[in-house]
PLY file of the C-alpha trace (Angstrom):
ply
format ascii 1.0
element vertex 130
property float x
property float y
property float z
element edge 129
property int vertex1
property int vertex2
end_header
-319.89 -63.40 -174.18
-318.08 -66.52 -175.45
-318.79 -70.12 -174.28
-316.25 -72.79 -175.11
-317.07 -76.36 -174.84
-314.24 -78.63 -174.75
-314.18 -81.99 -172.79
-310.60 -81.21 -171.57
-311.64 -78.00 -170.25
-315.31 -78.56 -169.35
-316.63 -74.97 -170.27
-314.46 -71.83 -170.60
-316.42 -68.57 -170.60
-315.50 -65.24 -171.56
-316.73 -61.99 -170.66
-315.11 -58.97 -172.42
-316.30 -55.61 -171.92
-316.54 -53.12 -174.59
-316.33 -49.37 -175.28
-319.72 -47.76 -175.18
-319.21 -46.92 -178.86
-319.13 -50.43 -180.00
-321.90 -51.81 -182.09
-323.68 -55.18 -181.50
-322.21 -56.33 -184.91
-318.67 -55.45 -183.58
-319.42 -57.36 -180.05
-320.75 -60.55 -181.89
-317.66 -60.40 -184.03
-315.25 -59.78 -181.06
-316.75 -63.04 -179.51
-315.68 -65.14 -182.40
-312.27 -63.54 -182.44
-311.83 -63.97 -178.69
-312.95 -67.91 -178.82
-310.55 -68.19 -181.69
-307.93 -66.54 -179.88
-308.30 -68.62 -176.97
-308.14 -71.86 -178.81
-304.99 -70.60 -180.57
-303.45 -69.89 -177.37
-304.41 -73.38 -175.91
-302.71 -74.77 -178.89
-305.82 -76.93 -179.96
-305.27 -79.17 -182.68
-306.86 -82.20 -184.53
-310.29 -80.94 -183.29
-313.66 -80.59 -184.73
-314.46 -77.12 -183.62
-318.26 -75.80 -184.01
-318.69 -71.91 -183.79
-322.22 -71.06 -183.14
-323.37 -67.41 -183.51
-326.82 -65.76 -183.71
-325.13 -63.10 -185.70
-326.09 -63.40 -189.63
-323.93 -59.98 -189.96
-320.73 -61.64 -188.53
-321.24 -64.85 -190.66
-321.69 -62.85 -193.66
-318.73 -60.43 -192.95
-316.29 -63.46 -192.16
-317.32 -65.19 -195.49
-317.43 -62.15 -197.77
-314.73 -62.21 -200.41
-313.41 -58.83 -199.45
-313.50 -56.55 -196.38
-312.07 -53.29 -195.39
-312.77 -53.80 -191.83
-309.57 -54.63 -189.52
-311.55 -56.66 -187.29
-312.81 -58.76 -189.97
-309.76 -59.15 -191.67
-308.00 -60.18 -188.32
-310.72 -62.52 -187.42
-310.79 -64.29 -190.66
-306.95 -64.49 -190.37
-307.10 -66.23 -187.04
-309.72 -68.54 -188.25
-307.56 -69.50 -191.19
-304.56 -69.99 -188.81
-306.70 -72.24 -186.38
-308.02 -74.25 -189.40
-304.42 -75.30 -190.29
-304.40 -77.92 -187.45
-308.39 -78.20 -187.04
-311.80 -78.61 -188.80
-314.04 -75.45 -188.20
-317.30 -75.02 -188.97
-319.42 -71.70 -188.10
-323.11 -72.31 -187.99
-325.90 -69.54 -187.56
-328.28 -70.58 -184.83
-331.39 -68.42 -183.81
-331.39 -66.13 -181.22
-333.48 -66.08 -177.92
-334.76 -69.64 -178.75
-333.47 -71.33 -175.37
-330.43 -72.85 -177.20
-328.45 -73.43 -174.13
-324.81 -72.37 -175.31
-326.18 -69.40 -177.01
-328.22 -68.21 -173.86
-325.25 -68.53 -171.78
-323.28 -66.32 -174.29
-325.75 -64.08 -174.23
-325.95 -63.73 -170.68
-322.24 -63.26 -170.50
-322.40 -60.45 -173.05
-324.93 -58.75 -170.86
-322.76 -59.22 -167.75
-319.76 -57.82 -169.53
-321.52 -54.71 -169.86
-320.81 -53.84 -166.43
-317.87 -56.10 -165.48
-314.38 -56.17 -166.48
-312.43 -58.96 -168.24
-313.19 -62.33 -166.81
-312.08 -65.92 -167.86
-313.36 -68.93 -165.79
-313.87 -72.66 -166.33
-316.85 -74.63 -164.95
-318.39 -77.77 -165.31
-321.59 -77.15 -166.63
-322.35 -79.79 -169.21
-324.21 -78.12 -172.04
-324.95 -81.18 -173.99
-326.95 -82.65 -171.50
-328.92 -79.44 -170.07
-331.33 -78.76 -173.08
0 1
1 2
2 3
3 4
4 5
5 6
6 7
7 8
8 9
9 10
10 11
11 12
12 13
13 14
14 15
15 16
16 17
17 18
18 19
19 20
20 21
21 22
22 23
23 24
24 25
25 26
26 27
27 28
28 29
29 30
30 31
31 32
32 33
33 34
34 35
35 36
36 37
37 38
38 39
39 40
40 41
41 42
42 43
43 44
44 45
45 46
46 47
47 48
48 49
49 50
50 51
51 52
52 53
53 54
54 55
55 56
56 57
57 58
58 59
59 60
60 61
61 62
62 63
63 64
64 65
65 66
66 67
67 68
68 69
69 70
70 71
71 72
72 73
73 74
74 75
75 76
76 77
77 78
78 79
79 80
80 81
81 82
82 83
83 84
84 85
85 86
86 87
87 88
88 89
89 90
90 91
91 92
92 93
93 94
94 95
95 96
96 97
97 98
98 99
99 100
100 101
101 102
102 103
103 104
104 105
105 106
106 107
107 108
108 109
109 110
110 111
111 112
112 113
113 114
114 115
115 116
116 117
117 118
118 119
119 120
120 121
121 122
122 123
123 124
124 125
125 126
126 127
127 128
128 129
């Protein structure tokens, strides 16, 4: 699951079901990739973009000097493309510690296990709900 918090969009959430053979690490990396895809499609520019993940593995893979993984290479390329017009920071957060945005993303990920692709926008203010 992914939560994108932009003032102009309120909050945009993505739920993307995976094949049953996908690993948790693949799912975490896919969430980052789909968030970046969404921002690229929205042509977001001149923003400070904070990407929070509870996956140290994803963070390590994206910042490694080399990867043979197509998923890592594609996600890294998209992050680089987005960084041409934005400032991007990827931050590791602790899992299951009631960090609102992370809890929402985790809930979306669990729901995506049984649902089809869903993209929605709502007016939840995560900045004031902690």
